[in-house]
VOFIVEX-389955 format. One record per residue (C-alpha): y, z, x; residue number from 1. Coordinates in Angstrom, 1 decimal. Layout:
BEGIN
<north Y	up Z	east X	n NUM>;
...
***
This chain:
BEGIN
<north -190.4	up 81.6	east -3.5	n 1>;
<north -192.8	up 84.5	east -2.9	n 2>;
<north -195.9	up 82.7	east -4.2	n 3>;
<north -195.0	up 79.6	east -2.1	n 4>;
<north -194.6	up 81.6	east 1.1	n 5>;
<north -197.9	up 83.4	east 0.5	n 6>;
<north -199.7	up 80.0	east -0.1	n 7>;
<north -198.2	up 78.6	east 3.1	n 8>;
<north -199.4	up 81.6	east 5.1	n 9>;
<north -202.9	up 81.3	east 3.6	n 10>;
<north -202.9	up 77.6	east 4.6	n 11>;
<north -201.9	up 78.6	east 8.2	n 12>;
<north -204.7	up 81.2	east 8.3	n 13>;
<north -207.2	up 78.6	east 7.1	n 14>;
<north -206.2	up 76.0	east 9.7	n 15>;
<north -205.5	up 78.2	east 12.7	n 16>;
<north -209.1	up 77.9	east 14.1	n 17>;
<north -208.6	up 74.1	east 14.1	n 18>;
<north -205.4	up 74.4	east 16.1	n 19>;
<north -207.1	up 76.6	east 18.7	n 20>;
<north -210.1	up 74.2	east 18.9	n 21>;
<north -207.7	up 71.2	east 19.3	n 22>;
<north -206.5	up 72.7	east 22.6	n 23>;
<north -209.7	up 71.3	east 24.1	n 24>;
<north -209.0	up 67.6	east 24.9	n 25>;
<north -210.5	up 65.1	east 22.5	n 26>;
<north -211.1	up 67.5	east 19.7	n 27>;
<north -207.9	up 67.1	east 17.6	n 28>;
<north -208.5	up 65.1	east 14.4	n 29>;
<north -206.6	up 64.5	east 11.2	n 30>;
<north -209.4	up 66.1	east 9.3	n 31>;
<north -211.3	up 69.4	east 9.3	n 32>;
<north -213.8	up 69.8	east 12.0	n 33>;
<north -217.4	up 70.7	east 11.0	n 34>;
<north -218.1	up 74.4	east 11.3	n 35>;
<north -219.9	up 75.1	east 14.6	n 36>;
<north -222.8	up 77.5	east 14.9	n 37>;
<north -222.4	up 80.5	east 17.1	n 38>;
<north -224.7	up 78.9	east 19.6	n 39>;
<north -222.7	up 75.6	east 19.6	n 40>;
<north -219.4	up 77.5	east 20.1	n 41>;
<north -220.9	up 79.4	east 23.0	n 42>;
<north -222.1	up 76.2	east 24.6	n 43>;
<north -218.7	up 74.5	east 24.1	n 44>;
<north -216.8	up 77.5	east 25.7	n 45>;
<north -219.4	up 77.7	east 28.5	n 46>;
<north -219.0	up 74.0	east 29.2	n 47>;
<north -215.2	up 74.3	east 29.3	n 48>;
<north -215.5	up 77.2	east 31.8	n 49>;
<north -217.8	up 75.2	east 34.1	n 50>;
<north -215.4	up 72.2	east 33.8	n 51>;
<north -212.5	up 74.4	east 34.8	n 52>;
<north -214.4	up 75.9	east 37.7	n 53>;
<north -215.4	up 72.6	east 39.1	n 54>;
<north -211.9	up 71.0	east 38.9	n 55>;
<north -209.6	up 71.0	east 41.9	n 56>;
<north -206.0	up 69.9	east 42.4	n 57>;
<north -207.3	up 67.3	east 44.9	n 58>;
<north -209.9	up 65.7	east 42.7	n 59>;
<north -208.9	up 62.1	east 41.8	n 60>;
<north -207.8	up 61.8	east 38.2	n 61>;
<north -208.6	up 65.5	east 37.5	n 62>;
<north -206.3	up 68.3	east 36.3	n 63>;
<north -206.8	up 72.0	east 37.0	n 64>;
<north -206.2	up 72.7	east 33.3	n 65>;
<north -209.1	up 71.8	east 31.0	n 66>;
<north -206.9	up 72.2	east 27.9	n 67>;
<north -204.2	up 70.3	east 26.1	n 68>;
<north -201.1	up 72.0	east 27.4	n 69>;
<north -198.9	up 70.9	east 24.6	n 70>;
<north -201.2	up 72.3	east 21.9	n 71>;
<north -201.7	up 75.5	east 23.9	n 72>;
<north -198.0	up 75.9	east 24.2	n 73>;
<north -197.6	up 75.3	east 20.5	n 74>;
<north -200.3	up 77.9	east 19.7	n 75>;
<north -198.7	up 80.5	east 22.0	n 76>;
<north -195.2	up 79.9	east 20.5	n 77>;
<north -196.6	up 80.3	east 16.9	n 78>;
<north -198.5	up 83.4	east 17.9	n 79>;
<north -195.3	up 85.0	east 19.1	n 80>;
<north -193.5	up 84.0	east 15.9	n 81>;
<north -196.3	up 85.4	east 13.7	n 82>;
<north -196.3	up 88.7	east 15.7	n 83>;
<north -192.5	up 88.9	east 15.3	n 84>;
<north -192.8	up 88.2	east 11.6	n 85>;
<north -195.3	up 91.0	east 11.1	n 86>;
<north -193.4	up 93.4	east 13.3	n 87>;
<north -190.1	up 92.8	east 11.4	n 88>;
<north -191.9	up 93.4	east 8.0	n 89>;
<north -193.4	up 96.7	east 8.9	n 90>;
<north -190.3	up 98.9	east 8.9	n 91>;
<north -189.0	up 97.2	east 5.8	n 92>;
<north -192.0	up 97.9	east 3.7	n 93>;
<north -192.8	up 101.2	east 5.6	n 94>;
<north -196.2	up 100.1	east 6.7	n 95>;
<north -197.7	up 100.6	east 10.2	n 96>;
<north -197.2	up 97.6	east 12.4	n 97>;
<north -200.0	up 95.8	east 14.3	n 98>;
<north -200.4	up 96.0	east 18.0	n 99>;
<north -199.0	up 93.0	east 19.8	n 100>;
<north -201.5	up 90.3	east 21.1	n 101>;
<north -202.9	up 91.1	east 24.5	n 102>;
<north -203.3	up 88.8	east 27.5	n 103>;
<north -205.3	up 85.8	east 26.6	n 104>;
<north -205.1	up 86.5	east 22.9	n 105>;
<north -204.8	up 83.4	east 20.7	n 106>;
<north -205.5	up 84.6	east 17.2	n 107>;
<north -202.5	up 84.7	east 15.0	n 108>;
<north -204.5	up 85.3	east 11.8	n 109>;
<north -204.2	up 89.1	east 11.8	n 110>;
<north -200.4	up 88.9	east 11.9	n 111>;
<north -200.4	up 86.1	east 9.3	n 112>;
<north -202.6	up 88.1	east 7.0	n 113>;
<north -200.5	up 91.1	east 7.4	n 114>;
<north -197.4	up 89.1	east 6.5	n 115>;
<north -199.1	up 87.5	east 3.5	n 116>;
<north -200.2	up 90.9	east 2.1	n 117>;
<north -196.7	up 92.4	east 2.5	n 118>;
<north -195.1	up 89.4	east 0.8	n 119>;
<north -197.7	up 89.4	east -2.0	n 120>;
<north -197.2	up 93.1	east -2.8	n 121>;
<north -193.4	up 93.2	east -2.2	n 122>;
<north -190.4	up 92.1	east -4.2	n 123>;
<north -189.3	up 88.5	east -4.5	n 124>;
<north -186.4	up 88.8	east -2.1	n 125>;
<north -188.6	up 89.9	east 0.8	n 126>;
<north -190.0	up 86.4	east 1.2	n 127>;
<north -186.7	up 84.6	east 1.0	n 128>;
<north -185.6	up 85.3	east 4.6	n 129>;
<north -189.0	up 84.5	east 6.1	n 130>;
<north -189.5	up 81.1	east 4.4	n 131>;
<north -188.0	up 79.1	east 7.3	n 132>;
<north -190.2	up 80.8	east 9.8	n 133>;
<north -193.4	up 80.4	east 7.7	n 134>;
<north -192.6	up 76.7	east 7.1	n 135>;
<north -192.0	up 76.2	east 10.8	n 136>;
<north -195.4	up 77.7	east 11.6	n 137>;
<north -197.1	up 75.6	east 9.0	n 138>;
<north -195.5	up 72.3	east 10.0	n 139>;
<north -196.2	up 72.8	east 13.7	n 140>;
<north -199.9	up 73.4	east 12.9	n 141>;
<north -200.0	up 70.3	east 10.8	n 142>;
<north -198.3	up 68.2	east 13.4	n 143>;
<north -200.6	up 69.4	east 16.1	n 144>;
<north -203.6	up 68.5	east 14.0	n 145>;
<north -202.2	up 65.0	east 13.2	n 146>;
<north -201.9	up 65.9	east 9.5	n 147>;
<north -198.3	up 64.8	east 9.1	n 148>;
<north -197.2	up 61.1	east 9.1	n 149>;
<north -193.8	up 60.9	east 7.5	n 150>;
<north -193.5	up 57.8	east 5.4	n 151>;
<north -197.2	up 57.1	east 5.4	n 152>;
<north -198.6	up 55.6	east 2.2	n 153>;
<north -202.0	up 57.0	east 1.2	n 154>;
<north -204.6	up 54.5	east 0.0	n 155>;
<north -205.9	up 56.7	east -2.8	n 156>;
<north -205.7	up 56.5	east -6.6	n 157>;
<north -203.6	up 59.2	east -8.3	n 158>;
<north -205.8	up 61.2	east -10.7	n 159>;
<north -203.0	up 61.5	east -13.2	n 160>;
<north -201.2	up 58.1	east -13.3	n 161>;
<north -204.3	up 56.1	east -12.2	n 162>;
<north -202.1	up 54.0	east -9.8	n 163>;
<north -203.3	up 53.2	east -6.2	n 164>;
<north -201.0	up 53.3	east -3.2	n 165>;
<north -198.2	up 55.3	east -4.8	n 166>;
<north -198.6	up 58.5	east -2.8	n 167>;
<north -196.4	up 58.9	east 0.2	n 168>;
<north -196.0	up 61.6	east 2.8	n 169>;
<north -192.3	up 62.5	east 2.9	n 170>;
<north -190.1	up 65.1	east 4.6	n 171>;
<north -188.0	up 66.4	east 1.8	n 172>;
<north -184.5	up 68.2	east 2.0	n 173>;
<north -185.0	up 71.5	east 3.8	n 174>;
<north -187.7	up 70.1	east 6.0	n 175>;
<north -190.6	up 70.5	east 3.6	n 176>;
<north -193.4	up 68.0	east 4.2	n 177>;
<north -195.1	up 66.9	east 1.0	n 178>;
<north -197.0	up 64.2	east -0.8	n 179>;
<north -194.8	up 62.5	east -3.4	n 180>;
<north -196.2	up 60.3	east -6.2	n 181>;
<north -194.1	up 57.3	east -6.8	n 182>;
<north -195.9	up 56.1	east -9.9	n 183>;
<north -195.2	up 56.7	east -13.5	n 184>;
<north -196.7	up 60.1	east -13.3	n 185>;
<north -196.5	up 63.2	east -15.5	n 186>;
<north -199.2	up 65.7	east -14.5	n 187>;
<north -199.5	up 68.9	east -16.4	n 188>;
<north -197.2	up 71.5	east -15.0	n 189>;
<north -200.1	up 73.6	east -13.8	n 190>;
<north -201.2	up 70.7	east -11.5	n 191>;
<north -197.8	up 70.2	east -9.9	n 192>;
<north -196.5	up 72.0	east -6.8	n 193>;
<north -192.9	up 71.1	east -7.6	n 194>;
<north -190.7	up 68.2	east -8.6	n 195>;
<north -188.3	up 66.1	east -6.6	n 196>;
<north -186.2	up 63.2	east -8.0	n 197>;
<north -188.2	up 63.4	east -11.2	n 198>;
<north -191.5	up 62.8	east -9.3	n 199>;
<north -194.4	up 65.2	east -8.8	n 200>;
<north -194.6	up 66.8	east -5.3	n 201>;
<north -197.4	up 68.6	east -3.5	n 202>;
<north -196.5	up 70.6	east -0.4	n 203>;
<north -198.9	up 70.8	east 2.6	n 204>;
<north -200.4	up 74.1	east 1.4	n 205>;
<north -201.8	up 72.3	east -1.7	n 206>;
<north -203.3	up 69.3	east 0.2	n 207>;
<north -206.8	up 70.7	east 0.3	n 208>;
<north -206.7	up 71.4	east -3.4	n 209>;
<north -205.2	up 67.9	east -4.0	n 210>;
<north -208.0	up 66.3	east -2.0	n 211>;
<north -210.6	up 68.0	east -4.2	n 212>;
<north -208.8	up 66.6	east -7.3	n 213>;
<north -208.9	up 63.1	east -5.9	n 214>;
<north -212.6	up 63.4	east -5.0	n 215>;
<north -213.4	up 64.7	east -8.4	n 216>;
<north -211.5	up 61.9	east -10.1	n 217>;
<north -213.3	up 59.3	east -7.9	n 218>;
<north -216.7	up 60.8	east -8.7	n 219>;
<north -215.9	up 60.5	east -12.5	n 220>;
<north -215.0	up 56.9	east -12.1	n 221>;
<north -218.1	up 56.2	east -10.1	n 222>;
<north -220.3	up 57.8	east -12.7	n 223>;
<north -218.6	up 55.8	east -15.5	n 224>;
<north -219.2	up 52.6	east -13.7	n 225>;
<north -222.9	up 53.4	east -13.1	n 226>;
<north -223.3	up 54.3	east -16.8	n 227>;
<north -221.8	up 50.9	east -17.8	n 228>;
<north -223.9	up 49.0	east -15.3	n 229>;
<north -227.0	up 50.7	east -16.6	n 230>;
***
């Protein structure tokens, strides 16, 4: 359990900037956003401030809030949960706790990193009670970024069973969202996140790694076809 909780926290840390960016209308995507240069980020934030300053409550079709309120509310809720998680851990492991976020603060990563470090260095039981909270944070980020479609079949070829269209996004018992392969599939144990109903399962935290495996397998197939054609 400890390793799974740490992996989930690392996933949340990785995707937190995407959640904050998604609060700006029109930026939420079901894939990673390209990294912006410091100049591009400055221009984006400056444009948002100008947009906010020019809006009025009387302007037709306009809103005084230049952000997606639902995503901003989600980010604030998760920030509070991350702060509480870190604050609760401090006395247990006898480590100094972090200062709470200040007004306008939207970065939960320091608290998530603090929790991940404490779980990684602590005993197994320490992560057990925090697992529901960590999973909640992870799944709320995934939902806000349109990364979770329960029941969706993915049009990819499994690198292990070589069948296409057998991967499905499912919410498993306990609320865990994962990709389940429905093919005749027996990957090596080191390549499987867990098993459910005799089928290999990869939780959200492993999706970036899983995507890399799919792309690597597709590249091998492409090269093989080119070699045969030549």
